[in-house]
N, C-alpha and C positions, 0 to 999 in steps of 0.2 A: 172580668173573670179570667180571661186569657192571660192578662198581665200578671195576675196573682199566681196563676199556675206556673208561668215561666219563672217567676221569682222563687217559688218553692223548689222548682226543678234545679235552678242554678244554685240554690242553697245546698241542696242534697249533693249535687255534683262537686261543689266546693269542699264539702265535708269529706267526701271520699278521696278527693285529691290530696287533702291535708293528711288523711290517714295513710295513704300510699307514700307520701313524702316522709312522714314520720317514721314509717317502717323502713324506708330506704336509708334513713339516717341513723338507724339503730347501731349502737356500738357493737362490733363483732365480738364473739367469744374469743379471747386471746389464749392461745395454747403453745406451750413449749414442748417440743418433741426431742427426746434424746435417742440417738441411734449410733451405734458403733460404726466407724468408717470402713471397716473391713471384716475379715474373718468369715467363718462358714455360715453366719446368719445374714450376710449382706443381701442375698437375694430376697429373703423375707422382708428386710427393711426397705428395699427398693419397691417391692410390691405394695407394702404398707403405705409408703410415701405417695405412690400413684393413687391409691384408693383414698387416702386422707385428703389429698389435694382436690380430688373430685368431690368428696363430701363437703369440703370447705367452700367450694364454689357455689354449692347448692344451699348451704345452710348458714351463711354469714359467720364463718369461722376465719380467724386469722392465725396462721401457724408459722412459727419459727423453728428451724431445725438446728441442732448443735450436735457435734460429735466428740466434744471434750468438755470438761467441767470448768475450765478456766474462767469463763464469763459469769458463773453462778455466784451471785451475792444476794443479800437481802433486798437490795434496791432492784436488782435485775429481776428477781422472782416476783417482786411486787407488781410487775406488769401483766402477770399471767393468772388466769382463773383456773388453769389446769396444766399439770405436768403429765406427759405420757413418757414413761420410761420404756421405750419401745423394745429394745433389745440392748440393754446397757447394764453392765455388771455393777454390783454394789461394792466395789473396791477400787483403789487407785485414784479416788477423788481428791482434789485439792482440799486441804483442811477447811478453808473458808467456805468452799462449796458445800462440803458435808454439813457444816454448822448451819448454813443458810437453809439447806434442804430440811434438816431436822426441825428448825424453827417453823418453816412453811407448813410442814405436816402436823407437827405437835400443836400449833396454834390455829390451824385451820385457815391459813391464808388463801388457800385454794384447794382444788381437788387433785387426786393422783390416780393414774392407772399404770400398773406395772405388768410387763409381759415376760414370760420365759426366763431370760437371763438374769432378771432381777432377783432370783432366789439362788444364784450361784454363790452361796455363802460359805466361806471357808478361807483357807490360806491358798492364794493363787498368785502366780507371777511375782512372788516375793512380798506380797501384801498380806497383812493380817486380816482376820475377819472384822467386820464393822459391827460391834455389839449392838448398837442402837438399831441398825437396819435388821439384824437378826431378830431382835425383839419385835420390831414392826411387822415382820413376816411370821410372827407366832413363836419365836424362840427356836427356830430350826437351823440346821446346818446341812448343807448339801452333802450327800453321801455317794451317789452313783447315778447312772443313767443307762438307757437302752441305746447303745451306739448304732445298732443296725435298724433302729426305728420299728415302730409297730402301730397298726391301726387299733382303735379301741372305742368302746362306748362310754360316753360320759352321762352320768345321771344327775339331773338337777334336784337338789335337796331343798332349796328355798325358792319355790315357784313364785312367791309373792314379791320377791326382790325386784325393783324396777329394772335392773339390768337383764332380768329374765323375761321381760315382756315379749310376747310373740315367739318365745323359744320353746320347742317341744320338751316334754318331760325327760326324754333321752335323745341323744344325738351322736352321730359317728364322727370320729376324727380319723382321717385317712392315713396320716403320716405324722408321727411325733416321736421325739427322743425322750420319753417320759423320765423325768428326774425322780429320784427317791431321796428322802431326807433321813436324818438320824432319828426322827420321830414325827408323828403327825402333828400339824399345827392346831388341830381341832380344839384343844383345851384353851387356847389363847386367842382364837379368832372365830368369826362367824362364817361357817362353811356354806357356800352357795351351790357348789357342784363338786362331784368327785368322779374319778375314773374307775371303772369296773375292771380290775386287773385280770379277771377270768376271761375277758373278751379280747385280750391281746392277740393280734394276728400279725406275724407268727408269735407263738407263746414265748415267754421269757421267764427266766428264773430271777430276774431283777425286779423284785416286788417289795412293797412295804406294808401290805394289808390295808388299813384305813388310809386312803390316798386322795385327799382333797386336791383339786386343781383350780378352783375359783373360790376366793374368799375375801373377806374384808375385816379390818381390825377396828372394832368399835371404840377402842381406848384412845384413838387419835381424833383430834378435832376435825381434821380434814376428811372429807368424803374420799374413801380410798377403796380400790379393788385390785386384786392381783389375779391375772388370768395366765395360767401356765402356758397354754398352747401358743406358740409363737416362733416356730423354727422354720417351717417350710412355706414358700410362697403359695403352695396349693391351697392354703387356708383361705385365701382371698377369692377362691372359686366356690366357696361354701357360703350359702346365704345365711345359715344359722350363725356361723362365726362372725360374719359381717354385721348381723343384727346385734349380737352380743357386744361387739366393739362399738357400734354406733350408740346403743343404749348406754353403755358405760361412759361415753364421752359426755352425753347430755345430763346424765345423772351426776357424775362426779363434778361437772362444771356448775351444778346447781340449777340447771334449766329443766 
């Protein structure tokens, strides 16, 4: 009887060991993060990188960082389940990189999360607007921003979206240079959250009325989400913001 018990125990132990081994050998989620090498968003990008590296160490993520588009090709993007356009403008890309990115998003080769600078759509630094990217973001064009920053309240409109899991119905953003566009993207995207312009502190005349700040474009095969907030490193002191960011990673990567 004792021998039988020992054999059963050893069998159970072996099973759990094999399970642990299998889990330890799981292929990590491969993520490509785009971040500009300088400029006034650099402190946000540095804080984001520190937070992402910590998240990666705890959640079996593999992250590569780039600060220019030269390496982006179809073959290069095929390695990644997710692209995070951390604070990277939608202009000045190499033509091959733009084409590969369009294919990746349009055909659902992986997921995408864009922050802040990804909607700086217009004519900047001698470059023309990227029409495809403007359509991707809801057919918008950048118009203005609050240069002196403002705190504000963001209201969640789609509480059932996976990215809003454990996120309160409304939350505060302490410091942001809220962009406005030539129109609301609402007619062309699924709005997840919007900022209440009546809550700006200090108040500002730079307003657009209906003002979405988190949305997704269901016309694309890729799981995608744009999150406007992404200028100040103080965002990574906010548990709500970090929850949204983390949720977005695992949702967009298909996990």
